[in-house]
C-alpha positions as CSV (number, residue, x, y, z in Angstrom):
1,X,96.7,78.3,125.5
2,X,96.5,78.7,129.6
3,X,96.7,82.4,129.6
4,X,95.0,83.1,126.3
5,X,92.0,81.3,127.8
6,X,92.3,83.0,131.3
7,X,92.5,86.5,129.6
8,X,89.6,86.2,127.6
9,X,87.6,84.8,130.6
10,X,88.9,87.9,132.3
11,X,87.8,90.1,129.6
12,X,84.3,88.5,128.2
13,X,83.5,86.2,130.9
14,X,84.3,83.6,128.0
15,X,87.2,81.8,126.5
16,X,89.2,81.4,123.4
17,X,88.5,80.1,120.0
18,X,88.6,78.6,116.3
19,X,86.1,76.5,114.5
20,X,86.1,73.7,111.8
21,X,83.5,72.6,109.5
22,X,81.9,69.3,108.2
23,X,84.7,67.4,106.7
24,X,82.7,64.5,105.1
25,X,79.8,66.7,104.1
26,X,77.6,64.0,105.6
27,X,74.3,64.9,107.0
28,X,74.5,65.3,110.8
29,X,71.5,62.7,111.4
30,X,73.4,59.8,109.8
31,X,76.4,57.9,110.6
32,X,79.2,57.5,108.1
33,X,77.8,54.1,107.1
34,X,74.4,55.5,106.3
35,X,72.9,53.8,109.4
36,X,70.6,55.6,112.1
37,X,72.8,57.2,115.1
38,X,71.8,56.1,118.4
39,X,73.4,55.9,121.9
40,X,74.9,58.7,124.1
41,X,77.8,60.7,124.5
42,X,79.4,62.8,127.3
43,X,81.0,66.2,125.9
44,X,83.3,68.5,127.9
45,X,83.3,72.1,127.2
46,X,85.7,74.6,129.0
47,X,83.2,76.9,130.9
48,X,82.8,80.1,129.2
49,X,81.6,81.7,132.4
50,X,78.7,83.3,130.8
51,X,75.0,81.8,131.3
52,X,74.3,83.1,127.7
53,X,77.1,81.2,126.1
54,X,76.5,78.1,128.1
55,X,73.2,78.4,126.6
56,X,74.4,78.3,123.1
57,X,76.4,75.0,123.7
58,X,73.5,73.4,125.6
59,X,71.3,74.0,122.6
60,X,73.7,72.4,120.4
61,X,72.7,69.0,122.3
62,X,69.0,69.7,122.2
63,X,69.0,70.3,118.6
64,X,71.4,67.4,117.9
65,X,68.9,65.3,119.8
66,X,65.9,66.6,118.1
67,X,67.2,65.9,114.6
68,X,68.7,62.4,116.0
69,X,66.0,60.5,117.9
70,X,67.6,58.1,120.1
71,X,70.4,59.9,121.1
72,X,71.5,61.8,124.2
73,X,74.2,64.4,124.6
74,X,75.6,65.2,128.1
75,X,77.4,68.4,128.2
76,X,79.6,69.1,130.9
77,X,81.3,72.5,131.6
78,X,84.9,72.6,133.0
79,X,86.9,75.4,134.4
80,X,89.7,76.0,132.2
81,X,92.0,76.2,135.3
82,X,91.1,72.5,136.3
83,X,90.7,71.2,132.9
84,X,94.3,70.0,132.1
85,X,94.4,67.8,135.3
86,X,91.1,66.7,134.6
87,X,91.8,65.2,131.4
88,X,95.1,63.5,133.1
89,X,92.8,61.9,135.7
90,X,90.3,60.8,133.1
91,X,92.9,59.4,130.9
92,X,94.6,57.5,133.8
93,X,91.3,56.1,135.1
94,X,89.9,55.1,131.8
95,X,86.8,57.3,132.3
96,X,87.1,59.8,129.5
97,X,84.4,62.0,127.6
98,X,83.5,61.0,124.2
99,X,84.0,64.4,122.9
100,X,85.9,67.4,124.4
101,X,87.0,70.9,124.0
102,X,91.0,71.2,124.3
103,X,93.1,73.9,124.1
104,X,95.5,74.0,121.0
105,X,98.8,73.6,122.9
106,X,97.5,70.5,124.9
107,X,96.2,68.6,121.8
108,X,99.6,67.2,120.8
109,X,100.6,66.4,124.6
110,X,97.5,64.2,125.0
111,X,97.8,62.8,121.3
112,X,101.6,61.6,122.1
113,X,100.0,59.7,125.1
114,X,97.7,58.0,122.6
115,X,94.8,59.2,124.3
116,X,93.4,61.2,121.4
117,X,91.4,59.5,118.2
118,X,93.0,60.5,114.5
119,X,90.8,62.9,112.7
120,X,91.1,62.2,109.0
121,X,89.9,64.0,105.9
122,X,90.7,67.5,106.8
123,X,91.2,69.0,103.2
124,X,93.6,71.6,102.1
125,X,91.8,75.3,102.6
126,X,89.0,74.1,104.4
127,X,90.4,75.1,107.6
128,X,92.6,77.7,109.1
129,X,96.0,76.3,108.1
130,X,97.6,77.3,111.7
131,X,95.1,75.7,113.7
132,X,95.5,72.4,111.7
133,X,99.2,72.4,112.2
134,X,98.5,73.0,116.1
135,X,96.6,69.7,116.0
136,X,99.1,67.5,114.1
137,X,101.6,65.1,115.6
138,X,103.7,63.1,113.3
139,X,101.8,63.7,110.2
140,X,98.3,62.8,111.7
141,X,95.7,65.4,112.7
142,X,94.0,64.9,116.3
143,X,91.7,67.8,116.7
144,X,89.3,69.7,114.5
145,X,89.6,73.6,115.0
146,X,86.5,74.7,116.7
147,X,87.1,78.6,117.2
148,X,90.1,80.7,117.4
149,X,91.4,84.2,117.3
150,X,94.9,86.0,116.3
151,X,95.7,89.7,117.8
152,X,95.8,92.7,115.5
153,X,96.3,96.4,116.2
154,X,93.5,98.4,117.9
155,X,94.1,102.3,118.0
156,X,92.3,105.4,119.0
157,X,91.7,107.3,115.6
158,X,91.6,110.8,117.4
159,X,95.0,110.2,119.2
160,X,96.9,109.3,116.4
161,X,95.3,112.2,114.2
162,X,96.3,114.6,117.1
163,X,99.9,113.3,116.7
164,X,99.7,113.5,112.9
165,X,100.4,109.7,112.3
166,X,98.8,107.2,110.3
167,X,97.8,103.5,112.0
168,X,101.5,102.1,111.9
169,X,102.1,99.2,109.3
170,X,105.5,98.3,110.3
171,X,107.9,98.2,113.1
172,X,109.8,101.3,112.3
173,X,106.4,103.0,111.9
174,X,105.1,101.9,115.3
175,X,108.0,103.3,117.0
176,X,107.6,106.5,115.1
177,X,103.9,106.7,116.1
178,X,104.7,106.2,119.5
179,X,107.2,109.0,120.0
180,X,104.9,111.3,118.3
181,X,101.7,110.2,120.2
182,X,103.8,110.8,123.5
183,X,104.7,114.1,122.4
184,X,101.2,115.6,121.1
185,X,99.1,113.4,123.6
186,X,100.0,114.7,127.0
187,X,99.0,112.1,129.9
188,X,98.7,109.4,127.2
189,X,100.8,106.4,126.9
190,X,101.4,105.3,123.2
191,X,101.3,101.4,123.5
192,X,99.6,98.9,125.8
193,X,102.5,96.3,125.6
194,X,102.9,94.2,129.0
195,X,105.2,91.9,130.7
196,X,102.7,89.1,131.2
197,X,101.7,88.4,127.9
198,X,103.6,86.0,125.9
199,X,101.1,86.1,123.1
200,X,102.3,89.9,122.5
201,X,105.9,89.4,122.9
202,X,106.6,85.8,121.5
203,X,105.0,86.3,118.0
204,X,107.7,89.6,117.4
205,X,110.2,86.8,117.1
206,X,108.6,85.6,114.1
207,X,108.1,89.1,112.8
208,X,111.7,89.7,113.0
209,X,112.3,86.6,110.8
210,X,113.0,84.1,113.7
211,X,111.7,80.9,114.8
212,X,110.4,79.8,118.5
213,X,111.4,76.2,118.0
214,X,112.2,73.6,115.4
215,X,111.5,70.2,114.7
216,X,114.5,67.6,114.7
217,X,113.4,64.1,114.0
218,X,110.9,63.3,116.8
219,X,112.2,66.0,119.1
220,X,111.9,69.8,119.2
221,X,114.8,72.3,119.7
222,X,114.6,76.0,120.9
223,X,115.5,78.3,118.2
224,X,115.4,81.5,120.6
225,X,119.2,81.9,120.8
226,X,119.4,83.9,117.5
227,X,120.1,87.4,116.5
228,X,116.4,87.6,115.3
229,X,114.8,86.6,118.8
230,X,117.1,88.9,120.6
231,X,116.2,91.9,118.2
232,X,112.6,91.1,118.6
233,X,112.8,91.2,122.5
234,X,114.9,94.1,122.3
235,X,112.5,96.0,120.1
236,X,109.5,95.0,122.2
237,X,111.2,96.1,125.4
238,X,112.3,99.6,123.9
239,X,108.7,100.6,124.3
240,X,109.1,100.2,128.3
241,X,112.4,101.8,128.3
242,X,111.6,104.9,126.2
243,X,108.4,105.6,128.6
244,X,106.1,104.6,125.8
245,X,104.4,101.9,127.9
246,X,103.0,102.8,131.7
247,X,105.7,101.7,134.2
248,X,103.0,99.4,135.8
249,X,102.7,97.4,132.5
250,X,105.7,95.5,133.3
251,X,103.4,93.6,135.7
252,X,100.1,93.7,133.6
253,X,98.2,90.9,131.6
254,X,96.2,91.5,128.9
255,X,93.0,92.7,130.7
256,X,94.9,95.5,132.4
257,X,96.1,96.9,128.9
258,X,92.5,96.6,127.9
259,X,91.4,98.4,130.8
260,X,93.8,101.4,130.3
261,X,92.7,101.6,126.4
262,X,89.3,101.8,127.7
263,X,89.9,104.7,130.0
264,X,91.8,106.5,127.4
265,X,95.4,105.9,129.2
266,X,96.8,104.1,126.1
267,X,96.3,105.0,122.3
268,X,97.4,101.6,120.8
269,X,96.6,98.0,121.7
270,X,97.4,94.6,120.4
271,X,94.6,92.7,121.0
272,X,92.0,90.0,119.4
273,X,88.4,90.3,118.4
274,X,87.1,89.5,121.5
275,X,88.9,92.5,123.1
276,X,87.7,94.8,120.4
277,X,84.2,93.2,121.5
278,X,84.5,93.7,125.0
279,X,85.9,97.3,124.7
280,X,82.9,98.7,122.7
281,X,80.5,96.8,125.1
282,X,82.2,98.2,128.0
283,X,82.3,101.8,126.6
284,X,79.8,102.1,123.5
285,X,80.8,105.7,122.9
286,X,84.5,104.3,121.9
287,X,83.3,102.6,118.7
288,X,83.3,105.6,116.6
289,X,86.9,106.5,118.1
290,X,88.7,103.5,117.4
291,X,90.2,101.8,114.4
292,X,91.7,98.4,113.6
293,X,94.4,97.2,111.2
294,X,96.9,94.2,110.7
295,X,99.7,93.4,113.3
296,X,102.7,95.6,112.2
297,X,105.3,93.8,110.2
298,X,108.8,93.3,111.4
299,X,112.2,93.1,109.6
300,X,111.1,90.1,108.0
301,X,108.2,91.8,106.3
302,X,105.9,89.7,108.0
303,X,103.3,90.7,110.9
304,X,102.6,87.1,112.2
305,X,100.5,87.0,115.1
306,X,99.7,84.0,117.7
307,X,96.7,82.1,116.6
308,X,95.2,80.6,119.7
309,X,92.1,78.7,120.4
310,X,90.5,75.3,121.0
311,X,90.2,71.7,119.1
312,X,87.1,69.5,119.3
313,X,88.6,65.9,120.1
314,X,87.6,62.7,120.7
315,X,89.3,60.0,122.9
316,X,90.5,56.6,121.7
317,X,88.7,54.9,124.7
318,X,85.7,56.3,123.9
319,X,82.6,54.0,123.7
320,X,80.7,55.8,120.5
321,X,83.1,57.1,118.1
322,X,80.6,57.4,115.5
323,X,78.1,59.4,117.5
324,X,80.8,61.8,118.7
325,X,82.2,62.4,115.2
326,X,78.7,63.3,114.2
327,X,78.1,65.6,116.8
328,X,81.4,67.4,116.2
329,X,80.5,67.9,112.5
330,X,77.1,69.1,113.6
331,X,78.8,71.9,115.9
332,X,81.0,73.0,112.9
333,X,78.5,73.4,110.5
334,X,78.9,77.2,109.5
335,X,75.5,78.3,110.9
336,X,75.7,76.5,114.2
337,X,79.5,77.6,114.5
338,X,78.6,81.3,114.3
339,X,75.9,80.9,116.9
340,X,78.8,80.4,119.3
341,X,82.0,82.4,117.8
342,X,79.5,85.5,117.3
343,X,78.5,85.6,120.8
344,X,82.2,85.7,122.0
345,X,84.2,87.6,119.4
346,X,86.3,84.8,118.1
347,X,86.3,83.3,114.8
348,X,85.6,79.8,113.2
349,X,88.5,77.6,112.3
350,X,86.9,77.1,108.5
351,X,87.1,79.3,105.8
352,X,83.6,78.8,105.4
353,X,82.6,79.7,108.8
354,X,84.7,82.8,108.5
355,X,83.0,83.7,105.3
356,X,79.7,83.0,107.0
357,X,80.7,85.0,110.1
358,X,80.5,88.6,108.2
359,X,84.0,89.9,109.5
360,X,85.3,90.0,105.9
361,X,82.6,92.5,105.1
362,X,83.0,94.6,108.3
363,X,85.7,97.4,107.9
364,X,86.5,97.2,111.8
365,X,86.4,93.3,112.2
366,X,87.8,92.7,108.8
367,X,91.5,92.8,110.3
368,X,90.8,90.2,112.9
369,X,89.8,87.7,110.1
370,X,92.7,88.3,107.7
371,X,95.0,88.0,110.4
372,X,93.7,84.6,111.3
373,X,93.5,83.5,107.7
374,X,96.8,85.2,106.2
375,X,99.2,86.2,109.1
376,X,99.0,83.6,111.9
377,X,101.0,80.9,113.3
378,X,101.0,78.5,116.4
379,X,103.7,77.6,118.8
380,X,105.5,74.4,118.2
381,X,102.9,71.4,118.3
382,X,105.4,69.6,120.8
383,X,103.9,67.2,123.5
384,X,106.3,69.3,126.1
385,X,105.0,72.6,124.9
386,X,101.9,72.4,127.5
387,X,104.6,71.9,130.2
388,X,106.4,74.9,129.1
389,X,103.6,77.0,129.3
390,X,102.9,75.7,132.7
391,X,106.4,76.3,134.0
392,X,105.7,79.9,133.2
393,X,109.5,80.3,131.9
394,X,109.0,83.3,129.5
395,X,107.8,86.2,131.1
396,X,110.3,86.3,134.1
397,X,113.1,86.7,131.3
398,X,111.2,89.3,129.3
399,X,110.6,91.6,132.4
400,X,114.2,91.5,133.3
401,X,114.9,92.8,129.5
402,X,112.1,95.4,129.9
403,X,113.6,96.8,133.2
404,X,117.1,96.9,131.8
405,X,118.3,94.1,134.0
406,X,119.5,91.9,131.3
407,X,120.3,92.2,127.6
408,X,117.9,90.8,125.2
409,X,120.5,88.2,123.8
410,X,121.3,87.1,127.5
411,X,117.4,86.6,127.9
412,X,116.8,84.7,124.9
413,X,119.9,82.6,125.4
414,X,118.6,81.6,129.1
415,X,115.2,80.8,127.5
416,X,116.7,78.4,124.9
417,X,118.6,76.6,127.6
418,X,115.3,76.3,129.7
419,X,113.3,75.3,126.5
420,X,115.6,72.7,125.6
421,X,115.7,71.0,129.1
422,X,111.8,70.8,128.9
423,X,112.0,69.6,125.6
424,X,114.4,66.7,126.7
425,X,112.4,66.1,129.8
């Protein structure tokens, strides 16, 4: 979640996303017992970096208070870069908020500490399943998906037409398209793969038929030391080695690749709906020139992408669980939810919310909704995963393979060792 959130902040002056819905179908102005809601709650939301989007969140508080006289909602915006440490300090000091936005890869970590309240009643099919998985620890759910996104293929229609290729649906077609684009579009690089975006390369392991980690009892063990993982990283790195990716891209993050696409230097990009929105907002004339499609499938027949986003959580030591739950359900009503997600280019984490978003009726945006609903997954919901992200162990190994300094099988073997050390720590 760390880089996912930071990349979005850089692209949209906002953050990452996925949403939920009203689990109990209870009116937002009544407690679950039928009594009148009252009291005050504090709410921490990750700072979207945009006054307009902050205004949407602040309006949630005002509208909820108006619907529930006698209640008070105090909203505080917390920078993503400071959020993890702020949660740690708040939990240790017993001064937690009542409700908070939490990155999906952090939820199991804080649930494992006993800091988060279980969220019961999340029905089958109501939420995007991958986002529920990300909130699950020991078969209990500790966060309601708020908003999320999964990356799909964005491409320049004119450049693909000039190369005589269709939008690629498989790895083999992606490689063939890259070769043709390089030959027919002088000065244009086929793909915007980067060396500093694990959300681009780690999902290729799923696409190859491998796993990132597997659960053994109460612990997790890396699954990266496999032929499938090596094949995935080798395929991803081949675009750099063949000159289908700019040399500088080995040190790029996602915003760099997006800038190259906007400038016409790159023909294809793996990015989310937030990236698509940012591209056409930055250069509106591109809207007629670009197309979108699902992520190309690998040898497994799957084009699985990472579903990153945020949960809404409650804390065990909160003084008002009932009011906090009601405010979360209010925020997750489809019409309320899309006020937020519609501004940032992300999608709700509920099927009702996605249907209300209009993405499924929009040909350009439909792939982003289908990717999230049907072809997305989350990283292992281990309490240790946040530490793995913080240790930043992945990028360095992938860069070595991209630059030809290490074989893919050796790289994934080293990564597996490092992951197991973190899981055991």
